[in-house]
C-alpha positions in Angstrom: 26.4 -17.6 16.4 28.9 -15.9 14.2 30.5 -18.3 11.6 34.3 -18.7 11.8 35.8 -19.7 8.5 38.7 -22.2 8.7 42.2 -20.8 8.1 43.4 -20.9 4.6 45.3 -24.0 3.7 48.8 -23.8 2.2 49.3 -20.1 3.0 52.5 -18.8 1.4 54.7 -16.3 3.3 55.4 -13.1 1.6 59.1 -14.0 1.1 58.1 -17.3 -0.7 55.6 -15.4 -2.8 58.4 -13.1 -4.1 60.6 -16.1 -4.9 57.8 -17.7 -6.8 57.4 -14.5 -8.9 61.1 -14.3 -9.5 61.2 -17.9 -10.6 58.4 -17.2 -13.1 60.3 -14.1 -14.4 63.5 -16.1 -14.8 61.8 -18.9 -16.7 59.8 -16.5 -18.9 62.8 -14.5 -19.7 64.8 -17.6 -20.6 62.0 -18.9 -22.9 61.8 -15.4 -24.5 65.6 -15.4 -25.3 65.5 -19.0 -26.5 62.5 -18.2 -28.7 64.0 -15.0 -30.3 67.5 -16.4 -30.8 66.5 -20.0 -31.6 64.0 -18.9 -34.3 66.6 -16.5 -35.7 69.1 -19.4 -36.1 66.4 -21.6 -37.6 65.4 -18.9 -40.1 69.0 -18.4 -41.2 69.3 -22.2 -41.9 65.9 -22.6 -43.5 66.2 -19.5 -45.8 69.9 -18.8 -46.3 70.6 -15.6 -48.1 67.0 -14.3 -48.0 67.0 -11.7 -45.3 63.4 -10.6 -45.7 62.1 -14.2 -45.3 64.5 -14.8 -42.4 63.1 -11.7 -40.6 59.5 -12.8 -41.3 60.1 -16.2 -39.9 61.9 -14.8 -36.8 59.1 -12.2 -36.3 56.2 -14.7 -36.7 57.8 -17.2 -34.2 58.5 -14.4 -31.7 55.0 -13.0 -31.9 53.3 -16.3 -31.4 55.7 -17.6 -28.8 55.5 -14.4 -26.7 51.8 -14.7 -26.6 52.2 -18.2 -25.2 54.9 -17.3 -22.7 52.9 -14.5 -21.2 49.9 -16.8 -20.8 52.2 -19.4 -19.1 53.9 -17.2 -16.5 51.8 -14.1 -16.4 49.4 -15.5 -13.8 52.3 -15.9 -11.3 54.4 -12.8 -11.9 52.4 -10.6 -14.3 54.7 -11.7 -17.2 57.1 -8.7 -17.4 60.3 -10.3 -18.8 61.4 -6.7 -19.3 63.1 -4.4 -16.8 61.5 -1.3 -18.5 58.1 -2.7 -17.8 59.0 -3.6 -14.2 60.4 -0.1 -13.4 57.5 1.6 -15.1 55.1 -0.4 -13.0 57.1 0.6 -9.9 56.8 4.3 -11.0 53.0 3.8 -11.0 53.1 2.2 -7.5 52.0 -1.2 -8.8 55.4 -2.9 -7.8 57.9 -1.9 -5.1 61.2 -0.6 -6.2 62.9 -3.4 -4.3 60.9 -6.0 -6.2 61.5 -4.2 -9.5 65.3 -4.5 -8.9 65.0 -8.2 -8.1 63.0 -8.6 -11.3 65.8 -6.9 -13.2 68.4 -9.3 -12.0 66.4 -12.5 -12.8 65.2 -11.1 -16.2 68.8 -10.5 -17.3 70.0 -13.9 -15.9 67.1 -15.6 -17.6 67.8 -14.0 -21.0 71.5 -15.0 -20.8 70.5 -18.6 -19.9 68.0 -18.6 -22.8 70.6 -17.4 -25.2 73.0 -20.2 -24.2 70.2 -22.8 -24.5 69.4 -21.6 -28.0 73.0 -21.9 -29.1 73.3 -25.4 -27.7 70.0 -26.6 -29.2 71.5 -25.7 -32.7 74.9 -27.4 -32.0 76.7 -24.0 -31.7 79.2 -23.0 -29.0 77.3 -22.4 -25.8 78.6 -18.8 -25.7 79.6 -16.9 -28.8 79.8 -13.1 -28.5 78.0 -11.4 -31.3 79.8 -9.1 -33.8 76.7 -7.6 -35.3 77.0 -3.8 -35.0 73.6 -2.1 -34.7 74.5 1.2 -33.1 73.3 4.0 -35.5 71.2 7.1 -34.9 68.4 5.3 -36.8 68.6 2.3 -34.6 68.6 4.5 -31.4 65.4 6.3 -32.6 63.8 3.0 -33.5 64.4 1.5 -30.1 62.9 4.6 -28.4 59.8 4.3 -30.5 59.6 0.5 -30.2 59.8 0.6 -26.5 57.5 3.6 -26.1 54.9 1.7 -28.2 55.2 -1.5 -26.3 54.8 0.3 -22.9 51.7 2.1 -24.2 50.1 -1.1 -25.4 50.7 -2.8 -22.0 49.8 0.0 -19.7 46.9 1.4 -21.8 45.2 -2.1 -21.8 45.8 -2.5 -18.0 44.4 0.9 -17.2 41.3 0.5 -19.4 40.3 -2.9 -17.9 41.4 -5.0 -20.9 44.5 -6.6 -19.5 43.3 -10.1 -20.5 43.9 -9.1 -24.1 47.5 -8.1 -23.4 49.3 -11.4 -24.3 47.8 -11.3 -27.9 48.3 -7.5 -28.2 51.9 -7.6 -27.1 52.7 -10.5 -29.5 51.0 -8.7 -32.3 52.8 -5.4 -31.6 56.3 -7.0 -31.4 55.7 -9.0 -34.6 54.7 -5.8 -36.4 57.6 -3.8 -34.8 60.1 -6.2 -36.3 59.2 -4.6 -39.6 58.3 -1.0 -38.9 61.5 -0.3 -37.0 65.0 -0.5 -38.4 66.3 -2.0 -35.2 63.9 -5.0 -35.4 62.4 -3.9 -32.0 64.4 -5.3 -29.1 62.5 -3.0 -26.8 63.9 -4.8 -23.7 67.3 -4.3 -21.9 67.3 -7.9 -20.7 66.9 -9.4 -24.1 69.5 -7.0 -25.4 72.0 -8.3 -23.0 71.0 -11.9 -23.8 71.5 -11.4 -27.5 75.1 -10.3 -27.0 75.9 -14.0 -26.1 74.9 -15.4 -29.5 76.8 -14.5 -32.7 73.8 -15.4 -34.9 71.0 -13.7 -36.9 69.4 -12.1 -33.7 72.7 -11.1 -32.0 74.0 -7.7 -31.1 77.6 -6.6 -30.6 78.6 -5.6 -27.0 79.6 -2.2 -28.3 76.0 -1.6 -29.6 74.2 -2.8 -26.5 74.6 0.3 -24.4 73.0 2.5 -27.1 70.1 0.1 -27.4 69.6 0.0 -23.6 69.8 3.8 -23.3 67.2 4.2 -26.0 64.9 1.6 -24.3 65.2 3.5 -21.0 64.3 6.8 -22.8 61.3 5.1 -24.4 60.2 3.8 -21.0 60.4 7.2 -19.4 58.4 8.9 -22.2 55.8 6.1 -21.9 55.3 6.7 -18.2 54.7 10.4 -18.8 52.3 9.7 -21.7 50.3 7.1 -19.7 49.9 9.7 -16.9 48.6 12.2 -19.4 46.3 9.8 -21.2 45.0 8.0 -18.1 45.1 10.5 -15.2 43.8 9.6 -11.7 45.0 6.0 -11.7 45.7 4.8 -8.2 48.4 2.3 -7.2 45.7 -0.2 -6.4 44.4 0.0 -9.9 47.9 -0.5 -11.4 48.0 -4.2 -10.3 47.5 -6.1 -13.5 50.6 -5.7 -15.8 50.4 -7.4 -18.1 47.8 -9.9 -17.1 45.9 -10.6 -13.8 48.1 -12.6 -11.6 48.7 -13.9 -8.0 49.5 -11.1 -5.6 51.0 -11.1 -2.1 48.3 -11.7 0.4 46.0 -13.7 -1.9 47.2 -16.9 -0.2 45.4 -16.0 3.1 48.5 -14.4 4.7 48.6 -10.7 4.1 51.9 -9.1 3.2 52.9 -5.8 4.9 52.8 -2.7 2.8 56.0 -2.5 0.7 56.0 1.2 0.1 54.1 4.3 0.9 51.6 3.7 -1.9 48.7 1.2 -1.5 50.1 -2.2 -2.3 49.1 -3.2 -5.8 50.9 -6.5 -5.9 52.0 -6.1 -9.5 54.7 -8.2 -10.4 54.9 -8.6 -16.3 56.8 -8.5 -18.2 57.1 -8.0 -22.3 
């Protein structure tokens, strides 16, 4: 007699699966903003007047913390925490455009919440708009290069079967980019918006944010083109793990209908 396996227990509907991924992206983005801004405030207080040491402390905390955050939330959502990563993934067919847009909303909200949390943890006003002007041609070029490099790290590892090393690689790259770029490598529109709400070491003035976000978008577009050149023939189904292997719709035992014309890859990350 043919064997009939019992139905999967606790099957999660596709809509609930999306909400679970969005919750992970919100929490990861909030932790990311709290990490970047909080470590910047601590560095300013621990090493007053020594900008080089402050930057080193901020970079080291960010690199190590980002590694941990991706490990925490990556298995649920892929650990994007970055709209450029989400929309690049959508361009490759690994994530639907609808889901990428939803990711954008929770990533920005999470980064704003994390910035507020960082301010409060250090007994500062919950919201203090930054006055740190960063909009220069050098900063614009730096953000293009920083974002381009980050995208190449993430997507090259995913497409060469090494996505399990991505948390460490992303942390290492961002830590290094704090120093080899004049902008200190924001490389993320959501964290750029979040930093506006903290007038501290890691803040950015609202007038500078559009230039940073524009540069990050340019870097993301260039990265998509380069990945297609360097890794041709990648299908949407092979674009699933960005930046780490994670739960995908249909894995709970209840398949999700195709979300777009490409084969569903279930990609969420971040980064």
